[in-house]
N, CA, C and O atoms as a CHARMM CRD file, in Angstrom:
* protein
*
  372
    1    1 MET  N    -28.45200  31.78100  18.97600 PROA 1      0.00000
    2    1 MET  CA   -28.18600  31.07500  20.22000 PROA 1      0.00000
    3    1 MET  C    -28.32600  29.55900  20.01700 PROA 1      0.00000
    4    1 MET  O    -27.52000  28.77600  20.52100 PROA 1      0.00000
    5    2 ALA  N    -29.37300  29.15900  19.26400 PROA 2      0.00000
    6    2 ALA  CA   -29.59600  27.73100  19.03200 PROA 2      0.00000
    7    2 ALA  C    -28.48000  27.11600  18.21700 PROA 2      0.00000
    8    2 ALA  O    -28.08200  25.97400  18.44700 PROA 2      0.00000
    9    3 ALA  N    -27.96500  27.90600  17.23300 PROA 3      0.00000
   10    3 ALA  CA   -26.85400  27.37900  16.42900 PROA 3      0.00000
   11    3 ALA  C    -25.60700  27.16100  17.27500 PROA 3      0.00000
   12    3 ALA  O    -24.90400  26.16100  17.12700 PROA 3      0.00000
   13    4 ALA  N    -25.34800  28.11000  18.15900 PROA 4      0.00000
   14    4 ALA  CA   -24.17700  27.98400  19.04000 PROA 4      0.00000
   15    4 ALA  C    -24.34400  26.78200  19.96800 PROA 4      0.00000
   16    4 ALA  O    -23.39100  26.05300  20.24500 PROA 4      0.00000
   17    5 ARG  N    -25.57400  26.59500  20.43900 PROA 5      0.00000
   18    5 ARG  CA   -25.82700  25.48100  21.34500 PROA 5      0.00000
   19    5 ARG  C    -25.67000  24.15400  20.59200 PROA 5      0.00000
   20    5 ARG  O    -25.10600  23.20600  21.13800 PROA 5      0.00000
   21    6 GLY  N    -26.15300  24.07300  19.36400 PROA 6      0.00000
   22    6 GLY  CA   -26.02900  22.87500  18.54500 PROA 6      0.00000
   23    6 GLY  C    -24.57200  22.56300  18.25000 PROA 6      0.00000
   24    6 GLY  O    -24.16400  21.40200  18.26400 PROA 6      0.00000
   25    7 ARG  N    -23.79200  23.59900  17.98400 PROA 7      0.00000
   26    7 ARG  CA   -22.39000  23.41300  17.70200 PROA 7      0.00000
   27    7 ARG  C    -21.66100  22.89700  18.94100 PROA 7      0.00000
   28    7 ARG  O    -20.75700  22.06900  18.82100 PROA 7      0.00000
   29    8 THR  N    -22.03900  23.37200  20.12600 PROA 8      0.00000
   30    8 THR  CA   -21.40800  22.90200  21.35300 PROA 8      0.00000
   31    8 THR  C    -21.70400  21.43100  21.59100 PROA 8      0.00000
   32    8 THR  O    -20.81600  20.66700  21.96900 PROA 8      0.00000
   33    9 VAL  N    -22.94300  21.03700  21.37000 PROA 9      0.00000
   34    9 VAL  CA   -23.31500  19.63300  21.51000 PROA 9      0.00000
   35    9 VAL  C    -22.57400  18.78400  20.50700 PROA 9      0.00000
   36    9 VAL  O    -22.11400  17.69000  20.83400 PROA 9      0.00000
   37   10 SER  N    -22.45000  19.28200  19.27000 PROA 10     0.00000
   38   10 SER  CA   -21.71200  18.56700  18.23700 PROA 10     0.00000
   39   10 SER  C    -20.23400  18.43900  18.60100 PROA 10     0.00000
   40   10 SER  O    -19.63600  17.37900  18.41200 PROA 10     0.00000
   41   11 ASP  N    -19.64700  19.51300  19.12100 PROA 11     0.00000
   42   11 ASP  CA   -18.23600  19.45900  19.56100 PROA 11     0.00000
   43   11 ASP  C    -18.04300  18.47500  20.70200 PROA 11     0.00000
   44   11 ASP  O    -17.04500  17.75600  20.75500 PROA 11     0.00000
   45   12 ARG  N    -19.00800  18.44900  21.61600 PROA 12     0.00000
   46   12 ARG  CA   -18.91700  17.51900  22.75000 PROA 12     0.00000
   47   12 ARG  C    -19.02600  16.09400  22.26200 PROA 12     0.00000
   48   12 ARG  O    -18.29400  15.22000  22.72600 PROA 12     0.00000
   49   13 ARG  N    -19.93400  15.84700  21.32900 PROA 13     0.00000
   50   13 ARG  CA   -20.06300  14.49700  20.77700 PROA 13     0.00000
   51   13 ARG  C    -18.78800  14.08200  20.04100 PROA 13     0.00000
   52   13 ARG  O    -18.35500  12.93400  20.14200 PROA 13     0.00000
   53   14 GLY  N    -18.19300  15.01000  19.30900 PROA 14     0.00000
   54   14 GLY  CA   -16.93300  14.71000  18.60400 PROA 14     0.00000
   55   14 GLY  C    -15.80500  14.39000  19.57200 PROA 14     0.00000
   56   14 GLY  O    -14.99800  13.49400  19.32800 PROA 14     0.00000
   57   15 ALA  N    -15.75600  15.13800  20.68300 PROA 15     0.00000
   58   15 ALA  CA   -14.71800  14.87500  21.69400 PROA 15     0.00000
   59   15 ALA  C    -14.93800  13.52400  22.33700 PROA 15     0.00000
   60   15 ALA  O    -13.98400  12.77100  22.53400 PROA 15     0.00000
   61   16 LEU  N    -16.15900  13.20700  22.66100 PROA 16     0.00000
   62   16 LEU  CA   -16.45800  11.89400  23.26100 PROA 16     0.00000
   63   16 LEU  C    -16.19300  10.76800  22.28700 PROA 16     0.00000
   64   16 LEU  O    -15.73600   9.69800  22.68900 PROA 16     0.00000
   65   17 ARG  N    -16.47400  10.98900  21.00200 PROA 17     0.00000
   66   17 ARG  CA   -16.20000   9.95900  19.99700 PROA 17     0.00000
   67   17 ARG  C    -14.67900   9.73500  19.86900 PROA 17     0.00000
   68   17 ARG  O    -14.21900   8.60400  19.71600 PROA 17     0.00000
   69   18 GLY  N    -13.91700  10.83200  19.93500 PROA 18     0.00000
   70   18 GLY  CA   -12.46500  10.70100  19.89300 PROA 18     0.00000
   71   18 GLY  C    -11.91300   9.99000  21.12000 PROA 18     0.00000
   72   18 GLY  O    -10.97900   9.19600  21.01100 PROA 18     0.00000
   73   19 LEU  N    -12.48700  10.27200  22.29100 PROA 19     0.00000
   74   19 LEU  CA   -12.06300   9.57600  23.51500 PROA 19     0.00000
   75   19 LEU  C    -12.40000   8.11600  23.41700 PROA 19     0.00000
   76   19 LEU  O    -11.60200   7.26700  23.81300 PROA 19     0.00000
   77   20 ASP  N    -13.56200   7.80800  22.90000 PROA 20     0.00000
   78   20 ASP  CA   -13.95100   6.40300  22.72500 PROA 20     0.00000
   79   20 ASP  C    -12.99900   5.67400  21.81100 PROA 20     0.00000
   80   20 ASP  O    -12.55400   4.57000  22.12200 PROA 20     0.00000
   81   21 GLN  N    -12.68200   6.28600  20.68200 PROA 21     0.00000
   82   21 GLN  CA   -11.78700   5.64700  19.70500 PROA 21     0.00000
   83   21 GLN  C    -10.38000   5.49100  20.27600 PROA 21     0.00000
   84   21 GLN  O     -9.73900   4.46800  20.03500 PROA 21     0.00000
   85   22 SER  N     -9.88400   6.47100  21.02400 PROA 22     0.00000
   86   22 SER  CA    -8.56300   6.32700  21.59400 PROA 22     0.00000
   87   22 SER  C     -8.52800   5.24900  22.66500 PROA 22     0.00000
   88   22 SER  O     -7.51000   4.57400  22.81600 PROA 22     0.00000
   89   23 SER  N     -9.60900   5.06900  23.41300 PROA 23     0.00000
   90   23 SER  CA    -9.67400   3.99100  24.38800 PROA 23     0.00000
   91   23 SER  C     -9.63100   2.62900  23.70000 PROA 23     0.00000
   92   23 SER  O     -8.95800   1.70300  24.15200 PROA 23     0.00000
   93   24 VAL  N    -10.36000   2.53600  22.60600 PROA 24     0.00000
   94   24 VAL  CA   -10.37600   1.26500  21.83800 PROA 24     0.00000
   95   24 VAL  C     -8.99700   0.98100  21.27200 PROA 24     0.00000
   96   24 VAL  O     -8.55500  -0.16800  21.26700 PROA 24     0.00000
   97   25 MET  N     -8.30500   2.02700  20.78900 PROA 25     0.00000
   98   25 MET  CA    -6.95200   1.85000  20.25400 PROA 25     0.00000
   99   25 MET  C     -6.01100   1.32200  21.32600 PROA 25     0.00000
  100   25 MET  O     -5.23100   0.40200  21.07900 PROA 25     0.00000
  101   26 GLY  N     -6.08600   1.90300  22.50900 PROA 26     0.00000
  102   26 GLY  CA    -5.23100   1.45000  23.59700 PROA 26     0.00000
  103   26 GLY  C     -5.49800   0.00900  23.97900 PROA 26     0.00000
  104   26 GLY  O     -4.56900  -0.76400  24.21000 PROA 26     0.00000
  105   27 MET  N     -6.78200  -0.35300  24.04600 PROA 27     0.00000
  106   27 MET  CA    -7.12300  -1.72700  24.39700 PROA 27     0.00000
  107   27 MET  C     -6.71100  -2.71300  23.30200 PROA 27     0.00000
  108   27 MET  O     -6.30700  -3.83600  23.60200 PROA 27     0.00000
  109   28 GLU  N     -6.80700  -2.30500  22.04900 PROA 28     0.00000
  110   28 GLU  CA    -6.35900  -3.18100  20.97000 PROA 28     0.00000
  111   28 GLU  C     -4.86900  -3.43200  21.05700 PROA 28     0.00000
  112   28 GLU  O     -4.41300  -4.56000  20.86600 PROA 28     0.00000
  113   29 LEU  N     -4.10300  -2.38600  21.34500 PROA 29     0.00000
  114   29 LEU  CA    -2.65400  -2.52200  21.46100 PROA 29     0.00000
  115   29 LEU  C     -2.27500  -3.44200  22.61600 PROA 29     0.00000
  116   29 LEU  O     -1.43300  -4.32500  22.45500 PROA 29     0.00000
  117   30 VAL  N     -2.88600  -3.24300  23.77100 PROA 30     0.00000
  118   30 VAL  CA    -2.57800  -4.05800  24.94300 PROA 30     0.00000
  119   30 VAL  C     -3.05200  -5.49200  24.75500 PROA 30     0.00000
  120   30 VAL  O     -2.31600  -6.43200  25.05200 PROA 30     0.00000
  121   31 SER  N     -4.27000  -5.66700  24.26500 PROA 31     0.00000
  122   31 SER  CA    -4.79500  -7.03400  24.13400 PROA 31     0.00000
  123   31 SER  C     -4.03900  -7.83300  23.06700 PROA 31     0.00000
  124   31 SER  O     -3.82300  -9.03100  23.24700 PROA 31     0.00000
  125   32 ALA  N     -3.64000  -7.21200  21.98500 PROA 32     0.00000
  126   32 ALA  CA    -2.88200  -7.94000  20.94800 PROA 32     0.00000
  127   32 ALA  C     -1.52600  -8.35400  21.51300 PROA 32     0.00000
  128   32 ALA  O     -1.07700  -9.47600  21.27900 PROA 32     0.00000
  129   33 THR  N     -0.87500  -7.46400  22.24900 PROA 33     0.00000
  130   33 THR  CA     0.43200  -7.79300  22.81500 PROA 33     0.00000
  131   33 THR  C      0.31800  -8.93400  23.81500 PROA 33     0.00000
  132   33 THR  O      1.08900  -9.89300  23.76800 PROA 33     0.00000
  133   34 LEU  N     -0.66100  -8.82100  24.72900 PROA 34     0.00000
  134   34 LEU  CA    -0.81900  -9.85600  25.75400 PROA 34     0.00000
  135   34 LEU  C     -1.26100 -11.19000  25.16200 PROA 34     0.00000
  136   34 LEU  O     -0.83100 -12.25000  25.61800 PROA 34     0.00000
  137   35 THR  N     -2.12100 -11.13600  24.14600 PROA 35     0.00000
  138   35 THR  CA    -2.57500 -12.39600  23.52300 PROA 35     0.00000
  139   35 THR  C     -1.41500 -13.15500  22.87000 PROA 35     0.00000
  140   35 THR  O     -1.24000 -14.35300  23.09200 PROA 35     0.00000
  141   36 TRP  N     -0.63900 -12.44900  22.07400 PROA 36     0.00000
  142   36 TRP  CA     0.46900 -13.10800  21.38800 PROA 36     0.00000
  143   36 TRP  C      1.57200 -13.48000  22.31600 PROA 36     0.00000
  144   36 TRP  O      2.23000 -14.49700  22.09600 PROA 36     0.00000
  145   37 ALA  N      1.82100 -12.68400  23.38300 PROA 37     0.00000
  146   37 ALA  CA     2.79900 -13.07100  24.39700 PROA 37     0.00000
  147   37 ALA  C      2.32900 -14.32800  25.12800 PROA 37     0.00000
  148   37 ALA  O      3.13600 -15.20600  25.43400 PROA 37     0.00000
  149   38 GLY  N      1.03800 -14.41600  25.40600 PROA 38     0.00000
  150   38 GLY  CA     0.47200 -15.60400  26.03900 PROA 38     0.00000
  151   38 GLY  C      0.61500 -16.83900  25.16800 PROA 38     0.00000
  152   38 GLY  O      0.93700 -17.92000  25.66100 PROA 38     0.00000
  153   39 ILE  N      0.37700 -16.67900  23.87700 PROA 39     0.00000
  154   39 ILE  CA     0.54900 -17.81900  22.94600 PROA 39     0.00000
  155   39 ILE  C      2.02000 -18.24300  22.93600 PROA 39     0.00000
  156   39 ILE  O      2.32400 -19.43600  22.95200 PROA 39     0.00000
  157   40 GLY  N      2.93000 -17.26500  22.90900 PROA 40     0.00000
  158   40 GLY  CA     4.36500 -17.59300  22.92800 PROA 40     0.00000
  159   40 GLY  C      4.74400 -18.29800  24.21200 PROA 40     0.00000
  160   40 GLY  O      5.53100 -19.24400  24.19200 PROA 40     0.00000
  161   41 TRP  N      4.18900 -17.84600  25.33500 PROA 41     0.00000
  162   41 TRP  CA     4.47800 -18.48900  26.61200 PROA 41     0.00000
  163   41 TRP  C      3.99800 -19.94600  26.64600 PROA 41     0.00000
  164   41 TRP  O      4.69800 -20.83800  27.12600 PROA 41     0.00000
  165   42 LEU  N      2.76600 -20.16100  26.11600 PROA 42     0.00000
  166   42 LEU  CA     2.22700 -21.52500  26.07400 PROA 42     0.00000
  167   42 LEU  C      3.09200 -22.44800  25.19100 PROA 42     0.00000
  168   42 LEU  O      3.37100 -23.58900  25.55700 PROA 42     0.00000
  169   43 VAL  N      3.50100 -21.93600  24.04500 PROA 43     0.00000
  170   43 VAL  CA     4.32400 -22.75600  23.14800 PROA 43     0.00000
  171   43 VAL  C      5.71600 -22.96300  23.77000 PROA 43     0.00000
  172   43 VAL  O      6.31000 -24.02800  23.60000 PROA 43     0.00000
  173   44 ASP  N      6.23700 -21.96700  24.48100 PROA 44     0.00000
  174   44 ASP  CA     7.49300 -22.13000  25.21100 PROA 44     0.00000
  175   44 ASP  C      7.41700 -23.23900  26.23100 PROA 44     0.00000
  176   44 ASP  O      8.33600 -24.05200  26.32700 PROA 44     0.00000
  177   45 ARG  N      6.34300 -23.29000  26.99500 PROA 45     0.00000
  178   45 ARG  CA     6.14100 -24.33000  27.97900 PROA 45     0.00000
  179   45 ARG  C      6.05300 -25.71200  27.33000 PROA 45     0.00000
  180   45 ARG  O      6.56200 -26.70000  27.86000 PROA 45     0.00000
  181   46 TRP  N      5.39600 -25.75600  26.17300 PROA 46     0.00000
  182   46 TRP  CA     5.21000 -27.01400  25.46600 PROA 46     0.00000
  183   46 TRP  C      6.51900 -27.53100  24.89400 PROA 46     0.00000
  184   46 TRP  O      6.81000 -28.72500  24.97100 PROA 46     0.00000
  185   47 LEU  N      7.31400 -26.62500  24.31600 PROA 47     0.00000
  186   47 LEU  CA     8.58700 -27.01500  23.67000 PROA 47     0.00000
  187   47 LEU  C      9.80000 -26.90700  24.58800 PROA 47     0.00000
  188   47 LEU  O     10.86500 -27.43500  24.26700 PROA 47     0.00000
  189   48 GLY  N      9.65100 -26.22700  25.73300 PROA 48     0.00000
  190   48 GLY  CA    10.76000 -26.04400  26.63500 PROA 48     0.00000
  191   48 GLY  C     11.81300 -25.06300  26.14000 PROA 48     0.00000
  192   48 GLY  O     13.00100 -25.24700  26.40400 PROA 48     0.00000
  193   49 THR  N     11.39800 -24.03500  25.43400 PROA 49     0.00000
  194   49 THR  CA    12.33700 -23.07900  24.83600 PROA 49     0.00000
  195   49 THR  C     12.31400 -21.72900  25.53600 PROA 49     0.00000
  196   49 THR  O     12.75900 -20.73800  24.95800 PROA 49     0.00000
  197   50 ALA  N     11.81000 -21.66100  26.75900 PROA 50     0.00000
  198   50 ALA  CA    11.61800 -20.38300  27.45300 PROA 50     0.00000
  199   50 ALA  C     12.89000 -19.56800  27.45900 PROA 50     0.00000
  200   50 ALA  O     13.96200 -20.15700  27.60200 PROA 50     0.00000
  201   51 PRO  N     12.85200 -18.29100  27.31900 PROA 51     0.00000
  202   51 PRO  CA    11.76600 -17.34100  27.12900 PROA 51     0.00000
  203   51 PRO  C     11.69500 -16.84400  25.69200 PROA 51     0.00000
  204   51 PRO  O     11.14400 -15.76900  25.45200 PROA 51     0.00000
  205   52 TRP  N     12.22700 -17.58000  24.74000 PROA 52     0.00000
  206   52 TRP  CA    12.36700 -17.05700  23.36600 PROA 52     0.00000
  207   52 TRP  C     11.04600 -16.85300  22.66400 PROA 52     0.00000
  208   52 TRP  O     10.84600 -15.80500  22.05000 PROA 52     0.00000
  209   53 LEU  N     10.15300 -17.78900  22.72400 PROA 53     0.00000
  210   53 LEU  CA     8.88400 -17.61100  22.01800 PROA 53     0.00000
  211   53 LEU  C      7.95400 -16.61900  22.72300 PROA 53     0.00000
  212   53 LEU  O      7.09900 -15.99600  22.09400 PROA 53     0.00000
  213   54 LEU  N      8.13300 -16.48800  24.01500 PROA 54     0.00000
  214   54 LEU  CA     7.38900 -15.44700  24.74800 PROA 54     0.00000
  215   54 LEU  C      7.80100 -14.06600  24.21800 PROA 54     0.00000
  216   54 LEU  O      6.95400 -13.21900  23.93600 PROA 54     0.00000
  217   55 ALA  N      9.08900 -13.86100  24.09100 PROA 55     0.00000
  218   55 ALA  CA     9.58800 -12.56300  23.57800 PROA 55     0.00000
  219   55 ALA  C      9.16000 -12.36300  22.12900 PROA 55     0.00000
  220   55 ALA  O      8.74000 -11.27000  21.74800 PROA 55     0.00000
  221   56 ALA  N      9.26400 -13.40600  21.32800 PROA 56     0.00000
  222   56 ALA  CA     8.86100 -13.29300  19.93000 PROA 56     0.00000
  223   56 ALA  C      7.34700 -13.02200  19.84300 PROA 56     0.00000
  224   56 ALA  O      6.91600 -12.20000  19.03500 PROA 56     0.00000
  225   57 GLY  N      6.55700 -13.69400  20.65500 PROA 57     0.00000
  226   57 GLY  CA     5.11800 -13.47500  20.66100 PROA 57     0.00000
  227   57 GLY  C      4.76800 -12.05500  21.07900 PROA 57     0.00000
  228   57 GLY  O      3.87300 -11.43400  20.50700 PROA 57     0.00000
  229   58 ALA  N      5.48300 -11.54000  22.08500 PROA 58     0.00000
  230   58 ALA  CA     5.22000 -10.16200  22.52800 PROA 58     0.00000
  231   58 ALA  C      5.54700  -9.17200  21.40700 PROA 58     0.00000
  232   58 ALA  O      4.81100  -8.20400  21.21300 PROA 58     0.00000
  233   59 LEU  N      6.62600  -9.39500  20.67500 PROA 59     0.00000
  234   59 LEU  CA     6.97000  -8.50900  19.56400 PROA 59     0.00000
  235   59 LEU  C      5.95500  -8.59000  18.43300 PROA 59     0.00000
  236   59 LEU  O      5.56200  -7.57000  17.86600 PROA 59     0.00000
  237   60 VAL  N      5.53100  -9.81200  18.10800 PROA 60     0.00000
  238   60 VAL  CA     4.52800  -9.99000  17.07700 PROA 60     0.00000
  239   60 VAL  C      3.19500  -9.30900  17.48200 PROA 60     0.00000
  240   60 VAL  O      2.54400  -8.63900  16.68000 PROA 60     0.00000
  241   61 GLY  N      2.82800  -9.51400  18.75600 PROA 61     0.00000
  242   61 GLY  CA     1.60700  -8.90100  19.26000 PROA 61     0.00000
  243   61 GLY  C      1.67900  -7.37800  19.24400 PROA 61     0.00000
  244   61 GLY  O      0.70200  -6.71100  18.90400 PROA 61     0.00000
  245   62 TYR  N      2.81900  -6.83600  19.60700 PROA 62     0.00000
  246   62 TYR  CA     2.97400  -5.39100  19.58100 PROA 62     0.00000
  247   62 TYR  C      2.85400  -4.85500  18.15400 PROA 62     0.00000
  248   62 TYR  O      2.20300  -3.83600  17.92200 PROA 62     0.00000
  249   63 ALA  N      3.48000  -5.53900  17.20700 PROA 63     0.00000
  250   63 ALA  CA     3.39700  -5.14500  15.80400 PROA 63     0.00000
  251   63 ALA  C      1.94500  -5.23400  15.30300 PROA 63     0.00000
  252   63 ALA  O      1.47400  -4.35900  14.57600 PROA 63     0.00000
  253   64 ALA  N      1.24700  -6.30800  15.70600 PROA 64     0.00000
  254   64 ALA  CA    -0.15600  -6.46300  15.28300 PROA 64     0.00000
  255   64 ALA  C     -0.99200  -5.35400  15.92200 PROA 64     0.00000
  256   64 ALA  O     -1.86900  -4.79300  15.26500 PROA 64     0.00000
  257   65 GLY  N     -0.73700  -5.03000  17.18400 PROA 65     0.00000
  258   65 GLY  CA    -1.48900  -3.96000  17.83800 PROA 65     0.00000
  259   65 GLY  C     -1.24500  -2.61300  17.18600 PROA 65     0.00000
  260   65 GLY  O     -2.18300  -1.84100  16.98800 PROA 65     0.00000
  261   66 LEU  N      0.01200  -2.31800  16.84800 PROA 66     0.00000
  262   66 LEU  CA     0.28700  -1.06500  16.14500 PROA 66     0.00000
  263   66 LEU  C     -0.40600  -1.00300  14.80000 PROA 66     0.00000
  264   66 LEU  O     -0.89000   0.05200  14.38900 PROA 66     0.00000
  265   67 THR  N     -0.45400  -2.13800  14.11400 PROA 67     0.00000
  266   67 THR  CA    -1.15100  -2.18500  12.82500 PROA 67     0.00000
  267   67 THR  C     -2.62300  -1.89300  13.00000 PROA 67     0.00000
  268   67 THR  O     -3.20700  -1.15100  12.21000 PROA 67     0.00000
  269   68 LEU  N     -3.24000  -2.47300  14.03700 PROA 68     0.00000
  270   68 LEU  CA    -4.66300  -2.20100  14.30400 PROA 68     0.00000
  271   68 LEU  C     -4.89200  -0.73200  14.64100 PROA 68     0.00000
  272   68 LEU  O     -5.86900  -0.13800  14.18500 PROA 68     0.00000
  273   69 VAL  N     -4.00100  -0.14200  15.43400 PROA 69     0.00000
  274   69 VAL  CA    -4.12200   1.26900  15.77900 PROA 69     0.00000
  275   69 VAL  C     -3.98900   2.14200  14.53400 PROA 69     0.00000
  276   69 VAL  O     -4.74300   3.09900  14.35800 PROA 69     0.00000
  277   70 TRP  N     -3.02600   1.80700  13.67000 PROA 70     0.00000
  278   70 TRP  CA    -2.81500   2.57500  12.46200 PROA 70     0.00000
  279   70 TRP  C     -4.03400   2.48900  11.52700 PROA 70     0.00000
  280   70 TRP  O     -4.45600   3.48800  10.94400 PROA 70     0.00000
  281   71 LEU  N     -4.58700   1.27800  11.39900 PROA 71     0.00000
  282   71 LEU  CA    -5.78800   1.11600  10.55600 PROA 71     0.00000
  283   71 LEU  C     -6.97300   1.88500  11.09600 PROA 71     0.00000
  284   71 LEU  O     -7.71500   2.49500  10.32700 PROA 71     0.00000
  285   72 ARG  N     -7.16700   1.86800  12.42900 PROA 72     0.00000
  286   72 ARG  CA    -8.27700   2.61300  13.02200 PROA 72     0.00000
  287   72 ARG  C     -8.07700   4.11700  12.85500 PROA 72     0.00000
  288   72 ARG  O     -9.04300   4.84400  12.62000 PROA 72     0.00000
  289   73 ALA  N     -6.84800   4.59000  12.97100 PROA 73     0.00000
  290   73 ALA  CA    -6.56800   6.01500  12.79500 PROA 73     0.00000
  291   73 ALA  C     -6.84800   6.43800  11.37500 PROA 73     0.00000
  292   73 ALA  O     -7.40800   7.51100  11.15100 PROA 73     0.00000
  293   74 ARG  N     -6.46700   5.60700  10.39400 PROA 74     0.00000
  294   74 ARG  CA    -6.76900   5.91500   8.98200 PROA 74     0.00000
  295   74 ARG  C     -8.27800   5.98900   8.74700 PROA 74     0.00000
  296   74 ARG  O     -8.76300   6.86600   8.03200 PROA 74     0.00000
  297   75 ARG  N     -9.01800   5.04900   9.36500 PROA 75     0.00000
  298   75 ARG  CA   -10.45700   5.03600   9.22000 PROA 75     0.00000
  299   75 ARG  C    -11.07900   6.28800   9.83300 PROA 75     0.00000
  300   75 ARG  O    -12.01700   6.86000   9.27600 PROA 75     0.00000
  301   76 MET  N    -10.55100   6.71200  10.98800 PROA 76     0.00000
  302   76 MET  CA   -11.05600   7.93200  11.64500 PROA 76     0.00000
  303   76 MET  C    -10.76100   9.14100  10.78100 PROA 76     0.00000
  304   76 MET  O    -11.61100  10.02200  10.64900 PROA 76     0.00000
  305   77 ASP  N     -9.57200   9.20800  10.18700 PROA 77     0.00000
  306   77 ASP  CA    -9.24800  10.33500   9.32300 PROA 77     0.00000
  307   77 ASP  C    -10.14200  10.35300   8.07700 PROA 77     0.00000
  308   77 ASP  O    -10.56400  11.42200   7.63600 PROA 77     0.00000
  309   78 ALA  N    -10.42500   9.20300   7.52200 PROA 78     0.00000
  310   78 ALA  CA   -11.28900   9.13800   6.34900 PROA 78     0.00000
  311   78 ALA  C    -12.70200   9.58800   6.69200 PROA 78     0.00000
  312   78 ALA  O    -13.33300  10.30000   5.91000 PROA 78     0.00000
  313   79 LEU  N    -13.20600   9.17800   7.85700 PROA 79     0.00000
  314   79 LEU  CA   -14.54600   9.59200   8.26100 PROA 79     0.00000
  315   79 LEU  C    -14.60800  11.08400   8.54000 PROA 79     0.00000
  316   79 LEU  O    -15.59700  11.74000   8.21300 PROA 79     0.00000
  317   80 GLU  N    -13.54200  11.62600   9.14900 PROA 80     0.00000
  318   80 GLU  CA   -13.49300  13.04900   9.40700 PROA 80     0.00000
  319   80 GLU  C    -13.41300  13.86100   8.12300 PROA 80     0.00000
  320   80 GLU  O    -14.02400  14.92400   8.01100 PROA 80     0.00000
  321   81 ALA  N    -12.64600  13.34600   7.14000 PROA 81     0.00000
  322   81 ALA  CA   -12.54100  14.03200   5.84700 PROA 81     0.00000
  323   81 ALA  C    -13.88000  13.98300   5.11900 PROA 81     0.00000
  324   81 ALA  O    -14.27600  14.96500   4.49200 PROA 81     0.00000
  325   82 ALA  N    -14.58200  12.84900   5.19400 PROA 82     0.00000
  326   82 ALA  CA   -15.89600  12.76100   4.54500 PROA 82     0.00000
  327   82 ALA  C    -16.88900  13.67700   5.21800 PROA 82     0.00000
  328   82 ALA  O    -17.72100  14.27800   4.53900 PROA 82     0.00000
  329   83 ALA  N    -16.83100  13.80200   6.52200 PROA 83     0.00000
  330   83 ALA  CA   -17.74700  14.72300   7.24600 PROA 83     0.00000
  331   83 ALA  C    -17.41900  16.16000   6.87300 PROA 83     0.00000
  332   83 ALA  O    -18.32900  16.97200   6.70500 PROA 83     0.00000
  333   84 GLY  N    -16.13100  16.49400   6.73900 PROA 84     0.00000
  334   84 GLY  CA   -15.74600  17.84600   6.36000 PROA 84     0.00000
  335   84 GLY  C    -16.15200  18.16000   4.94100 PROA 84     0.00000
  336   84 GLY  O    -16.47700  19.31000   4.64400 PROA 84     0.00000
  337   85 ALA  N    -16.14800  17.18000   4.04700 PROA 85     0.00000
  338   85 ALA  CA   -16.54900  17.39800   2.65300 PROA 85     0.00000
  339   85 ALA  C    -18.04300  17.62500   2.55900 PROA 85     0.00000
  340   85 ALA  O    -18.50100  18.39500   1.71500 PROA 85     0.00000
  341   86 ARG  N    -18.80100  16.97700   3.40100 PROA 86     0.00000
  342   86 ARG  CA   -20.26500  17.16700   3.40200 PROA 86     0.00000
  343   86 ARG  C    -20.64500  18.52400   3.94600 PROA 86     0.00000
  344   86 ARG  O    -21.56600  19.16600   3.44100 PROA 86     0.00000
  345   87 ASP  N    -19.93000  18.97200   4.98700 PROA 87     0.00000
  346   87 ASP  CA   -20.28800  20.22500   5.66300 PROA 87     0.00000
  347   87 ASP  C    -19.00200  21.05400   5.87200 PROA 87     0.00000
  348   87 ASP  O    -18.40800  21.00400   6.94900 PROA 87     0.00000
  349   88 PRO  N    -18.57400  21.80900   4.85800 PROA 88     0.00000
  350   88 PRO  CA   -17.27500  22.47500   4.91600 PROA 88     0.00000
  351   88 PRO  C    -17.16300  23.56300   6.00000 PROA 88     0.00000
  352   88 PRO  O    -16.06000  23.82600   6.48000 PROA 88     0.00000
  353   89 ASP  N    -18.28200  24.20300   6.39800 PROA 89     0.00000
  354   89 ASP  CA   -18.17400  25.25400   7.40600 PROA 89     0.00000
  355   89 ASP  C    -18.31200  24.72500   8.80400 PROA 89     0.00000
  356   89 ASP  O    -18.19300  25.50200   9.75200 PROA 89     0.00000
  357   90 GLY  N    -18.56000  23.43200   8.99200 PROA 90     0.00000
  358   90 GLY  CA   -18.61100  22.84400  10.33200 PROA 90     0.00000
  359   90 GLY  C    -19.90700  23.03600  11.05500 PROA 90     0.00000
  360   90 GLY  O    -20.02300  22.67200  12.22500 PROA 90     0.00000
  361   91 ALA  N    -20.90000  23.60400  10.38200 PROA 91     0.00000
  362   91 ALA  CA   -22.19100  23.80200  11.02300 PROA 91     0.00000
  363   91 ALA  C    -22.94500  22.48500  11.13700 PROA 91     0.00000
  364   91 ALA  O    -22.86000  21.64200  10.24500 PROA 91     0.00000
  365   92 PRO  N    -23.68300  22.30300  12.23200 PROA 92     0.00000
  366   92 PRO  CA   -24.43800  21.06000  12.36800 PROA 92     0.00000
  367   92 PRO  C    -25.54500  20.97900  11.34900 PROA 92     0.00000
  368   92 PRO  O    -26.09200  22.00300  10.94100 PROA 92     0.00000
  369   93 SER  N    -25.89000  19.75400  10.92600 PROA 93     0.00000
  370   93 SER  CA   -26.94800  19.61300   9.93000 PROA 93     0.00000
  371   93 SER  C    -28.27400  19.40300  10.57300 PROA 93     0.00000
  372   93 SER  O    -29.28200  19.26400   9.87900 PROA 93     0.00000
């Protein structure tokens, strides 16, 4: 009974950790896009080239955000693989 209870707590922690990481990924994507779009907008106002640098900044920000999401996903996969290598049957330690 205690092992089943420990596994449930471990599963719940894993689910919450995944939810936390996915929230961070979403915020990274949105914040990178908005930051670079904002920089493009400011430079557009300065140079009078609206809306070209705003659009370019939004695209650069989106690409940067996707890169951050991809890197975080790789890190999560590596951590999950390392945890699986330490404990192949999934039992809590």
